[in-house]
C-alpha positions in Angstrom: 48.1 5.5 34.3 50.2 4.1 31.5 53.6 5.5 30.6 53.4 8.1 27.8 55.8 8.2 24.9 57.0 11.1 22.9 57.1 11.3 19.2 60.9 11.0 19.4 60.7 7.5 20.9 58.7 6.4 17.8 61.5 6.9 15.4 63.0 3.5 16.5 59.8 2.1 15.1 60.6 3.7 11.8 63.8 1.8 11.4 62.0 -1.5 12.0 59.4 -0.4 9.3 62.2 0.4 6.9 63.6 -3.1 7.4 60.3 -4.6 6.8 59.7 -2.6 3.7 63.2 -3.4 2.3 62.5 -7.2 2.5 59.0 -7.2 1.3 59.5 -6.2 -2.4 62.0 -9.1 -3.2 59.7 -11.4 -1.3 56.7 -10.2 -3.5 58.7 -10.2 -6.7 60.0 -13.8 -6.4 56.6 -14.9 -5.1 55.1 -13.4 -8.1 57.4 -15.2 -10.5 56.7 -18.5 -8.9 53.0 -17.9 -9.0 53.1 -17.1 -12.7 54.8 -20.4 -13.3 52.4 -22.4 -11.4 49.5 -20.7 -13.0 50.9 -21.4 -16.4 51.0 -25.0 -15.6 47.5 -24.9 -14.1 46.1 -23.2 -17.2 47.6 -25.9 -19.4 46.1 -28.6 -17.2 42.8 -26.7 -17.1 42.8 -26.3 -21.0 43.5 -30.1 -21.4 40.7 -30.9 -19.0 38.3 -28.6 -20.9 39.2 -30.1 -24.2 38.6 -33.5 -22.9 35.1 -32.5 -21.4 34.1 -30.8 -24.7 35.1 -33.9 -26.8 33.1 -36.2 -24.4 30.0 -33.9 -24.4 30.1 -33.6 -28.1 30.3 -37.4 -28.3 27.3 -37.9 -25.9 25.1 -35.3 -27.7 22.4 -34.8 -28.4 20.9 -35.1 -24.9 17.1 -35.9 -24.5 16.6 -33.0 -22.1 18.4 -30.8 -19.7 17.9 -33.2 -16.8 19.8 -36.0 -18.6 22.5 -33.4 -19.5 22.8 -32.4 -15.9 23.0 -36.2 -14.9 25.7 -36.7 -17.4 27.7 -33.6 -16.0 27.4 -35.3 -12.5 28.8 -38.6 -13.7 31.8 -36.8 -15.4 32.5 -34.9 -12.2 32.4 -37.9 -10.0 34.8 -39.8 -12.3 37.3 -37.0 -13.2 37.1 -34.8 -10.0 36.5 -31.9 -12.3 33.6 -29.4 -12.0 31.9 -28.9 -15.3 29.3 -26.4 -16.2 27.2 -25.8 -19.4 25.8 -22.4 -20.0 23.4 -21.0 -22.5 22.7 -17.3 -22.9 23.8 -16.8 -19.3 21.5 -19.4 -17.9 23.1 -22.6 -16.1 21.8 -25.5 -18.0 23.9 -28.2 -16.2 26.5 -28.3 -13.5 28.2 -31.3 -12.0 28.1 -29.8 -8.4 24.5 -28.4 -8.3 21.4 -30.5 -8.1 19.0 -30.2 -11.2 16.2 -28.6 -9.0 18.5 -25.9 -7.9 19.7 -24.8 -11.3 16.9 -22.2 -11.9 17.9 -20.5 -8.6 21.4 -19.6 -9.9 22.3 -16.2 -10.9 23.0 -15.4 -14.6 26.5 -16.4 -15.6 26.6 -14.1 -18.7 28.8 -11.7 -16.8 31.2 -14.2 -15.4 34.6 -13.0 -16.6 35.7 -16.4 -18.1 32.4 -16.6 -19.9 32.5 -13.2 -21.3 36.1 -13.8 -22.5 35.0 -17.1 -24.0 32.1 -15.5 -25.9 34.5 -12.8 -27.3 37.7 -14.8 -27.8 36.5 -18.3 -27.8 38.3 -19.1 -24.6 38.6 -17.6 -21.2 40.3 -18.2 -17.9 39.7 -16.8 -14.3 40.9 -17.7 -10.9 38.4 -16.4 -8.2 36.2 -17.4 -5.2 33.0 -19.4 -5.9 30.1 -18.2 -3.8 28.1 -21.3 -4.9 30.7 -23.8 -3.6 32.5 -21.5 -1.1 36.0 -22.0 -2.3 38.7 -20.7 -4.6 38.5 -22.2 -8.2 40.3 -22.0 -11.5 37.7 -21.5 -14.2 38.4 -22.3 -17.9 35.7 -21.7 -20.4 35.2 -22.1 -24.1 32.3 -22.0 -26.7 30.9 -25.2 -27.9 28.7 -25.6 -30.8 27.4 -29.0 -32.4 25.1 -28.6 -35.2 21.8 -30.6 -34.8 22.8 -31.6 -31.3 21.2 -28.8 -29.2 24.6 -27.7 -28.1 25.2 -23.9 -28.6 26.7 -22.3 -25.5 29.7 -22.1 -23.2 31.3 -25.1 -21.6 33.2 -24.4 -18.4 35.4 -26.4 -16.1 36.5 -25.5 -12.6 39.5 -27.0 -10.8 40.3 -26.5 -7.2 42.7 -23.7 -6.6 44.0 -25.4 -3.5 46.4 -27.5 -5.6 47.9 -24.2 -7.0 48.0 -22.7 -3.5 49.7 -25.7 -2.0 52.4 -25.6 -4.7 52.9 -21.9 -4.3 53.0 -22.4 -0.4 55.8 -25.0 -0.8 57.8 -22.8 -3.1 57.4 -19.7 -0.8 58.3 -21.6 2.4 62.0 -21.2 1.9 61.8 -17.6 1.1 59.5 -17.0 4.0 61.9 -18.8 6.3 64.7 -16.3 5.4 62.4 -13.4 5.7 61.1 -14.6 9.1 64.7 -15.2 10.4 65.6 -11.7 9.2 62.6 -10.1 11.0 62.6 -12.4 14.2 65.3 -10.4 16.1 64.0 -6.8 15.1 60.3 -7.9 15.7 61.1 -9.2 19.2 62.6 -5.8 20.1 60.0 -3.9 18.3 57.3 -5.6 20.0 58.5 -4.5 23.3 58.7 -1.0 22.1 55.4 -0.8 20.3 53.1 -2.9 22.6 52.1 -0.1 24.8 52.2 2.5 22.1 49.9 0.4 19.7 47.5 -0.3 22.6 47.2 3.3 23.5 46.7 4.4 19.9 43.9 1.6 19.5 42.2 2.7 22.7 42.4 6.4 21.5 40.9 5.4 18.1 38.1 3.2 19.5 37.1 5.8 22.0 37.1 8.6 19.3 35.0 6.3 17.1 32.5 5.6 19.8 32.0 9.3 20.5 31.5 9.9 16.9 28.8 7.2 16.8 26.9 8.8 19.6 28.3 7.2 22.9 28.9 10.6 24.4 29.6 9.0 27.8 33.0 7.6 26.7 36.1 9.5 27.5 39.6 9.2 26.3 41.7 8.3 29.3 44.9 7.0 27.9 46.9 8.6 25.0 50.1 7.7 23.3 52.1 11.0 24.0 52.0 14.2 25.8 51.9 16.1 22.7 48.3 14.9 22.2 46.9 15.8 25.5 45.4 19.0 24.2 43.6 17.2 21.4 42.4 14.5 23.8 41.0 17.2 26.3 39.4 19.0 23.4 37.7 15.8 22.3 36.5 14.9 25.8 35.0 18.5 26.2 33.3 18.2 22.8 31.8 14.9 23.8 30.4 16.2 27.0 28.9 19.4 25.5 27.5 17.4 22.7 25.9 14.9 25.0 24.2 17.7 27.0 22.9 19.3 23.8 21.7 16.0 22.4 19.9 15.1 25.6 18.1 18.4 25.5 17.2 18.0 21.9 16.1 14.5 22.3 13.9 15.5 25.3 12.3 18.5 23.4 11.6 16.3 20.4 10.0 13.5 22.4 7.8 15.9 24.1 6.8 17.5 20.8 6.1 14.2 19.1 4.0 13.0 22.2 1.9 16.2 21.8 1.5 15.9 18.1 0.7 12.3 18.0 -1.8 12.8 20.8 -3.8 15.3 18.9 -6.6 13.8 16.9 -6.4 16.4 14.3 -3.9 16.2 11.5 -0.9 18.6 11.9 1.5 19.7 9.2 4.6 21.9 9.7 5.8 23.9 6.8 9.4 25.4 6.5 10.2 29.0 5.3 9.7 27.7 1.6 6.3 26.4 2.3 7.5 22.8 1.9 6.4 19.9 4.4 8.9 19.6 7.3 7.0 17.1 9.4 3.5 15.6 10.0 1.8 13.7 12.8 0.3 10.3 12.8 -3.2 11.6 12.6 -2.5 13.4 9.3 -0.9 10.2 7.7 -4.2 8.4 8.6 -6.1 11.1 6.9 -3.8 11.3 3.9 -1.7 8.2 3.6 0.1 9.4 0.6 1.7 12.3 2.8 4.0 9.7 4.6 7.5 10.2 3.4 6.8 13.4 1.4 9.0 15.7 3.5 10.1 18.5 1.2 7.1 18.4 -1.0 4.5 21.1 -1.2 1.0 20.9 0.3 -0.3 20.7 -3.3 1.8 17.7 -4.2 0.9 15.9 -1.0 -2.9 16.6 -0.8 -3.7 17.7 -4.5 -5.8 20.6 -3.1 -5.3 23.8 -5.0 -7.1 26.0 -2.4 -4.9 24.8 0.4 -1.7 25.8 -1.7 -3.2 29.2 -2.4 -3.9 29.9 1.2 -0.2 28.8 2.1 1.1 31.0 -0.6 -0.8 34.0 0.4 0.4 33.6 4.0 3.9 33.2 2.8 3.7 36.4 0.9 2.4 38.4 3.9 5.2 40.1 5.8 4.2 39.0 9.2 7.1 36.9 10.7 9.4 38.6 13.1 11.5 36.8 15.5 10.5 37.6 19.0 7.6 39.8 17.9 3.8 39.2 18.0 2.5 37.6 14.7 0.1 40.2 13.2 -1.5 37.4 11.0 -3.0 35.2 13.6 -4.1 32.5 11.2 -6.4 31.6 8.3 -9.1 29.0 7.7 -9.3 27.0 4.6 -12.2 24.6 3.8 -11.7 21.9 1.2 -13.8 19.0 -0.1 -12.2 15.7 -0.6 -13.1 12.8 -2.6 -15.8 10.4 -1.1 -17.7 13.2 0.4 -15.2 14.2 2.9 -14.7 17.7 4.1 -11.7 19.3 5.9 -11.4 22.5 7.8 -7.7 23.5 7.7 -6.4 26.2 10.0 -3.1 27.9 9.0 -1.1 29.5 11.8 2.3 31.3 11.0 5.2 31.3 13.5 8.8 32.2 13.8 11.3 29.9 15.4 14.1 31.3 17.7 16.4 32.0 14.7 13.7 34.2 13.1 12.8 31.7 10.3 9.2 31.9 9.1 7.2 28.7 9.3 3.6 27.6 9.2 1.7 25.1 11.1 -1.5 23.6 9.5 -4.2 21.8 11.6 -6.5 19.6 9.7 -10.0 19.0 11.2 -12.4 16.5 9.7 -15.7 18.2 9.5 -17.4 15.6 7.1 -20.1 14.6 9.6 -20.9 18.1 10.4 -21.2 19.1 6.7 -23.2 15.9 6.0 -25.6 16.6 8.8 -26.0 20.2 7.6 -26.7 19.1 4.0 -29.2 16.4 5.3 -30.7 19.3 7.5 -31.0 21.7 4.5 -32.4 19.0 2.1 -34.8 17.7 4.6 -36.2 21.1 5.4 -36.5 22.0 1.7 -38.1 18.8 0.7 -40.4 18.6 3.6 -41.6 22.1 3.4 -42.3 21.5 -0.3 -44.2 18.3 0.3 -46.3 19.6 3.2 -47.1 22.9 1.6 -49.6 21.6 -0.9 -51.7 19.2 1.4 -51.6 21.8 4.3 -52.9 24.5 1.9 -55.7 22.3 0.7 -56.6 21.3 4.3 -56.5 24.9 5.4 -58.6 26.1 2.4 -61.4 23.5 2.9 -61.4 24.0 6.5 -61.9 27.7 6.3 -64.7 27.1 3.7 -66.4 24.8 6.2 -66.1 27.3 8.9 -66.9 30.6 7.0 -69.3 29.3 4.3 -70.5 25.8 5.2 -72.3 24.1 2.2 -75.9 23.7 2.4 -75.8 20.2 0.8 -74.7 17.1 2.8 -73.1 15.8 -0.4 -70.8 18.8 -0.9 -70.0 18.8 2.9 -69.0 15.2 2.6 -66.8 15.9 -0.4 -65.0 18.7 1.5 -64.2 16.4 4.5 -63.1 13.6 2.2 -60.7 16.0 0.6 -59.4 17.1 4.0 -59.0 13.4 5.1 -57.2 12.4 1.8 -54.6 15.2 2.3 -54.2 14.3 6.0 -53.6 10.7 5.0 -51.0 11.7 2.4 -49.2 13.7 5.2 -49.4 10.8 7.5 -47.9 8.5 5.0 -45.2 10.8 4.0 -44.3 11.2 7.7 -44.2 7.5 8.2 -42.0 7.0 5.2 -39.6 9.7 6.4 -39.4 7.7 9.7 -38.7 4.6 7.9 -36.1 6.3 5.9 -34.4 7.7 9.0 -34.4 4.3 10.7 -32.8 2.8 7.7 -30.1 5.4 7.7 -29.6 4.9 11.5 -29.5 1.2 11.2 -26.7 1.4 8.5 -24.1 1.4 11.2 -25.9 -0.2 14.1 -27.9 -3.2 12.8 -26.3 -6.6 13.4 -26.7 -8.6 10.3 -27.9 -12.3 10.4 -29.0 -15.1 8.1 -32.4 -14.4 6.7 -34.6 -16.7 4.5 -35.3 -14.2 1.6 -37.9 -16.7 0.1 -39.8 -16.6 3.2 -39.8 -12.8 3.4 -41.0 -12.6 -0.2 -43.8 -15.2 0.4 -44.9 -13.1 3.4 -45.0 -9.9 1.4 -46.9 -11.5 -1.4 -49.5 -12.5 1.0 -49.7 -8.9 2.4 -50.2 -7.6 -1.1 -52.8 -10.1 -2.2 -55.9 -7.9 -1.2 -54.6 -4.9 -3.2 -53.8 -7.2 -6.2 -57.2 -8.9 -5.9 -59.0 -5.6 -6.2 -57.4 -5.0 -9.6 -57.5 -8.6 -10.7 -53.7 -8.8 -10.8 -52.0 -12.2 -10.2 -48.6 -12.3 -8.4 -46.5 -15.1 -9.7 -43.5 -16.4 -7.8 -40.5 -18.2 -9.3 -38.4 -19.2 -6.4 -36.5 -22.3 -5.2 -38.3 -24.5 -2.8 -35.3 -24.6 -0.4 -34.6 -21.7 1.9 -32.7 -18.8 0.1 -30.5 -17.4 2.9 -29.0 -13.9 2.6 -27.2 -11.7 5.2 -29.4 -8.9 6.4 -32.1 -7.5 8.7 -35.5 -9.2 8.2 -37.7 -6.3 8.9 -35.6 -4.0 6.6 -35.8 -6.6 3.8 -39.6 -6.9 4.2 -39.7 -3.1 3.8 -37.8 -3.4 0.5 -39.9 -6.1 -1.1 -43.1 -4.5 0.3 -42.4 -1.2 -1.4 -41.3 -2.8 -4.7 -44.5 -5.1 -4.7 -46.7 -2.1 -3.8 -45.3 -0.1 -6.8 -45.6 -3.1 -9.2 -49.4 -3.7 -8.1 -50.1 0.1 -8.0 -48.8 0.9 -11.5 -49.8 -2.3 -13.3 -53.0 -2.2 -15.3 -56.0 -4.4 -14.3 -56.1 -8.0 -15.3 -52.4 -8.3 -15.5 -49.6 -10.1 -13.8 -46.6 -9.3 -11.6 -43.7 -11.8 -11.4 -41.4 -12.2 -8.5 -38.3 -14.3 -9.0 -35.1 -15.3 -7.1 -31.9 -17.2 -7.9 -28.4 -17.6 -6.9 -25.8 -16.1 -9.4 -22.1 -15.6 -9.0 -22.3 -16.3 -5.2 -25.1 -13.6 -4.7 -28.8 -13.8 -4.4 -30.5 -12.0 -7.2 -34.3 -11.0 -7.0 -36.4 -9.5 -9.8 -39.9 -7.9 -9.6 -41.6 -7.5 -13.0 -44.7 -5.6 -13.8 -46.6 -4.5 -17.1 -47.1 -0.9 -16.0 -46.5 2.2 -18.1 -42.6 1.8 -17.9 -39.9 4.2 -16.8 -38.2 6.7 -19.0 -34.5 6.5 -19.6 -33.9 9.9 -18.0 -35.7 8.9 -14.8 -34.1 5.6 -14.1 -31.7 6.9 -11.6 -33.7 9.8 -10.3 -36.6 7.5 -9.2 -34.4 6.6 -6.4 -34.1 10.0 -5.0 -36.1 11.3 -2.1 -39.4 13.1 -3.1 -38.9 12.3 -6.7 -42.1 11.1 -8.5 -42.7 10.4 -12.2 -44.9 13.0 -13.8 -47.7 10.9 -15.4 -50.5 12.8 -17.1 -49.1 16.2 -15.6 -50.1 15.1 -12.0 -47.3 13.9 -9.7 -49.8 13.6 -6.8 -52.3 11.6 -8.6 -51.3 8.2 -6.9 -50.9 9.7 -3.5 -47.2 8.6 -3.4 -44.8 10.6 -1.3 -41.8 9.7 -3.5 -39.9 8.0 -0.7 -40.4 4.3 -1.3 -37.6 3.6 -3.7 -35.3 6.0 -1.8 -36.0 3.7 1.2 -35.2 0.6 -0.8 -32.0 2.0 -2.1 -30.9 3.1 1.4 -31.6 -0.4 2.9 -30.1 -2.3 0.0 -26.9 -0.2 0.2 -26.6 -0.6 3.7 -26.8 -4.5 3.2 -23.8 -4.2 0.7 -26.2 -4.9 -2.2 -27.2 -3.2 -5.4 -30.6 -2.1 -6.7 -31.6 -0.9 -10.2 -34.3 -1.0 -12.8 -34.7 -2.1 -16.4 -37.5 -0.6 -18.5 -39.4 -0.7 -20.8 -39.7 -4.4 -21.1 -41.8 -4.1 -24.1 -40.0 -1.9 -26.8 -43.2 -1.5 -28.9 -45.5 -0.1 -26.3 -42.8 1.2 -24.0 -44.4 -0.5 -21.0 -43.2 -2.8 -18.2 -40.4 -2.4 -15.7 -38.1 -4.8 -13.8 -36.5 -4.1 -10.6 -33.5 -6.0 -9.6 -31.9 -6.4 -6.1 -28.7 -8.3 -5.3 -27.7 -9.3 -1.7 -24.9 -11.4 -0.3 -25.8 -14.9 0.5 -25.4 -16.7 3.8 -25.0 -20.3 5.0 -28.4 -21.6 6.2 
């Protein structure tokens, strides 16, 4: 244990300090006078050097370019030992100490003290440390303007301040020797007295600082006087208690963060004012903009007015009482986000031990559930509507055959043909629904590969030849002879081109032509199927790609036996391939006839 000193023992130190303070002012005063004299001499030398540099530069001007100016500055510096810098509008154009390639990287010199003074007064001087060269320099600057020479800026020279410092050091050596001799005797005695005291104070300060920085395991063991022992004991006790509390808070925070981050649902905690206190990782994944928005309202973070209304309503309800059950057990708010996402948000109030009202929000992504429910509702409604007509017809004709069978064979055959036609229509619609379902299922599961789209189209054309031959329709292909490779699923692409060609043949008049073309444009494969059919109205160009939508031609949407699913299947498959599909019609503005269906797909290497 080190010896403790009282405050009285430090009075001797005061006498040493008084002696030191008594000698310092004269030393500083005399040193200042000497420094002023040396600086005056250095200023005169710098001004002479600046005038010489300005005269030589004016004689050398004009320069062919900034590179030649910088080269001249380097030669000047090498021969004179003076650093020269030429500045225009704050930008360093030439510098004898800086390579030409590094000049653009220099900071603007517009605010350098000597440059500012030169721009205002015509001349400026400053002694300071150069960050570029890493040493003290004496700077002298003046404006320089030479008509018709390209010179209109500030010329600055820099002399090493080491020369001035050496002169000052020499002049001050004598004064310093006197000062040192006067202090030497007292310093020796003061050292013996202050050594233990200073060390104790330093240890006390270092330990207190470490405790303040969070090192609560540190303790103050040595102190410079018995008078400070109560303070030392209080600091040690405070450090011990703070360490215990911080460890408890750290453990609680770690457990809470682990629980929140382990939850797949997003969690947001609001303070008593309804502002964001904290969020978990899952919520920042759902709403990236929420990160770093502590203190904001839920409306500012999520842009959901319904959520903000639910929070405001819960804040208004008087249900939070510390230590008492919460009458309001929670609320549920459903919101729809952009991109077809749906969130089910559960709001639960709670009170902390201090009785402060807070709210925790749990965000559950129910997009898949809502989408499946919407698909189910649409499917039931559409299928019910589409099956009702053929089933009613089949039921009616079947009942007629059972209850009142026709006497003639011809009428009996007509009834059976009608039943068969409606049954085939239902089978076709069911098959189309299965294809559409497979296309939607494959959207996430199908492994894409390189497919020769030209070969797929040729195969589809061969399949459609019999149907086209019946109507005397020619199918013309305009494709490159080499393989046209795209990224996709071969069977799915066959379905797309089969549906498009089937529609083209079906709606084209007899003795006409259908054209299929393919080409590479802007790095993508583009396909076009043109027909000379009745055309598609402007209002229906988007709707024809909807499920169960059929054009009403001549007031009979069932006339061609279509289930209205072919183009919906095409769009689903093309979209799953990252492509686009659209229609342009009419092709003949006079007759309003003709349609061209376009498909674009990503190309792949063969």
